[in-house]
N, C-alpha and C positions, 0 to 999 in steps of 0.2 A: 503495501500499498505507500501510494506517497504522500507527504505530507506537504506543507505549506505554513508558512507562518505570517500570518496577514494581520498588520498593525492599522487601524482608522488612526489617522492623525486629526480628522475632523473636516468637515464638508465633502467634495468628492476625494479628498486626497489619502492614499493609501500607500504601505510599504508590504511589495509582497516579495518574500524571500522562499523560495522554490527553488528545487535542483540545483542550486548551488549558485543561482544567477539572485540579484537583488535590484527589483524595478520599483520606480515610484510611480504613481499614477495622480495626473493634474496638480501639479506643487502649489498651494497655497499657503503662505507662513507669515504673512504680514499680520501688522498685530488689530485686534478690533477698534472699531470707532469710526473709520473713514467710510466714506460713501463715493460709492464708483459710478461711473455713468457707463450703461450698456449703448447706447444710443437710442436715437429716434426717441429722446423725451425722455426714455425707462433708466433709472437709477436704482441701487440698494446698497444697503448700509449694511458692514461685516458685525457681528455682534458677540462674535468668539472668536477667539486667537485659538494657535493651533496648539495640541497637546504634545506634540515632540518640536523641539527647537531645532534647527535646518543644521546648527553644529553638531548634532548629537545621532545624526544622521551616518547611518555604512558608506562606503565607496558605493556611488549607484552603478550598475551595467548599463541601465536604460532607464528613460522616462515615457511613459504612455498619457502622450499629452491629447485630448479629444477634442481640444479645441484652444487658439491661444488668445482669443480674440474676447474673452470676458473675465472678468477678473475673479468671478468665483470658481474659475479654473484654470485661473493662471493669473496671481498676482505679481507685483513687484520683486516680493522676495523670493517667491516660487523660478521666476523669471532669471534671477542673477544664480538660481542652481544649473541653469541648463549647460551649461558648457562644463559643466563638473562630471557630468553621466557621458557613458561611452556614446549612446546614441539617441537621440529625440526619435521617436516616431509617432509622427502626428497626420493629420489631413496635408494633400497637396499644398492646397493656399496657405495655411498656415505654415509649412514648410519654407515655401520662398516667402515669407514674410521674417521669419526665424532665421535663417541661413544656417552656417556653420553646422552643427552638427545633426542638425534637424534631417529628417526622412518622411516624406508623403508617402501615404500608403489610400490609392482609392480603392473603393467598396471592394472586398474579396480578393484583394492581393495579397499576398503575404510576405512579410520578413521575417530571414532565419537570424537571430541570436546563436553565434556558435563560436566558440572558444575549446583548446584541448583543455581535456579533464572533466567536461561536466557534457551534459544532454543539450542536445540544440533543441532550442523553443522555436517553435512556429507563430509566430504573432499574425492574424492573419485580420486586416479592416475589414469592419461590420456595418454595414447601413445605419443611419441615423437622421433621425428630423426636428430640429431644436425648437420645435412649433408645428401651427397649423400649416395645413395644404398651402400652397404657395410663400409659404413664409422665409424660404430659405435666401431670397435675395436679402431679405432684413435683417437675419439675424445670423448668417453665415453659413458656413459647412461645419459638420460636426463628425467624427467617427465612433463607434465603438472597436474592441478589439478580443479578440478569441486567442487564447492562447494553448496551446498543447504541445505535449512535449512526452517520451516514450516513459510508459510505469503510471500513468494517468489511471485511475483505477475507476472514476465516477464519469469522466468525459472533459470536455473542454473548460475552462476557466475563462469563462464571458464579462470582460466590462460593460455594459449597454453603452457607459456616457449619457450626457444629456439629449434626451430622444421621447417625445411620445409614443405610442403604440400605432402602428401604421403598416403597409403590406411590404417594407422593408426590414423592420423588426420581426415582422411574422415570419420572414423569409430565414433567419435567422433557427429558428425552430425547424423548418423543414431540410435545413441544408446540414445543421449541427446539433450533432451530439453532447449537449451541455449538462455538464456536471454541477458546476458553482458560477455562481452570478454575484457582482459586485454592483448590482442593481440603484443606476441614481435616479430618488423620487423628488419628494419635494414641491411636486404640483405648482410650481413656477408660475405666476402671475404678476402684472403690475398695473396700477389703478388706471393708469392710459389705456390700457388693453381690455380693459373691462375683463371677463369672465373666461378668456384666451388664456389656455394653461401653454405654459414652452418645455414643461419636461413632465413625468410619468406621474399620474394620480395611482393610487391607491387600488379603487377598483380596474383601474388598465392596466398595474402590477399583477393584480391576483387574474385577469383574463390572460397577462403573458404569460404566466406560472402556469396555465392548464393546458398552455399550448407546448412550453419548455419540459415541463416534469424533469426540472433540475434536482440535485440531489441536496444542494445546499442554497439558499438566496439570502445574500448580504445586501440589506442596506446602506446607503451612502447616499450624500447629496442630500439630506433632509432636515440639516440642523446650522448656525451658525451664521444665518442670512435672514434680511429682512423678509428678503423676494421668494423665501421658503413657504408657503402655505398649509403645507401638511407636514407635519413634526410627527416623532413617534407614537404620541397618544391617536393622533387621526388614524396614521397607519393602521396601529393596532387595534383600531374600535372597527374598521373595513376589516382587517383580517378574522375578527370573532365572526363575520356572516361568512366566510371564503368555508369551502372545504376542508376537512380535516389533513387532507393529503397537501392540499398547499398551506394551511397553518405551519404545520410540523419542519416545512423547509425554509422557513423564515429563522434567521437565528440576527441578535444583535453584538457588534462588535464592540467591545466597552473602549472606549476612544483612548487613547494613548498608551491599551497595554496590547503586547504581542498576543495572538490569537492561534494554538496549532488547531490546523484544521486537516483532514482526509480529503485529498481530492483525485 
């Protein structure tokens, strides 16, 4: 059985230690209090700081960056970390903006993390849409990542990215055997755009899990920012109405503490 250590640092940011590799997702390390613009009159205030200081991180083999243009997924302190990682994998448009060690992956293309003495990790970009239909020109490109390596027991480790449930995400359930999900939730919305949601809500997360049937679901991206409108309590209320099989898939990572998980 393969095990991984996953540390939820806050928001979407996690440290994944698996198969001898150290991977960081969506680095956000700024202190709380600042308000950030997301464009088109939208903004959000960071309400909680990271549970791990950047100086406490181990050397990073790669950063998995779902998108570079929103501060709740890449803030100033997180951006300063990028040159220290071996590789930054992100969207093609993000890689063009970042330059340096950033590499862009179009949906369903694969990058291999390879080095002598460690299993190769295949990182496949998966579709994501950060809002309703036709919103991509406004909100920009986003990606998810599916990680596969030899010895996994339950299937791929999938990072959903900031996305709503739509045909591209449903395609993940048809094309991949997913064992563990780092699921970006939060039901993001803004006063300017009313009830429109820009990330997955708890009811849609239940629908997705009915399709995926993963072994483990790890919610992230639901706390720490004022534009997150579904926190843990709201998610748990929805889960209480879900089938038992879905409820038992969900596990809450304690923020700041490494957790050993069978993957």
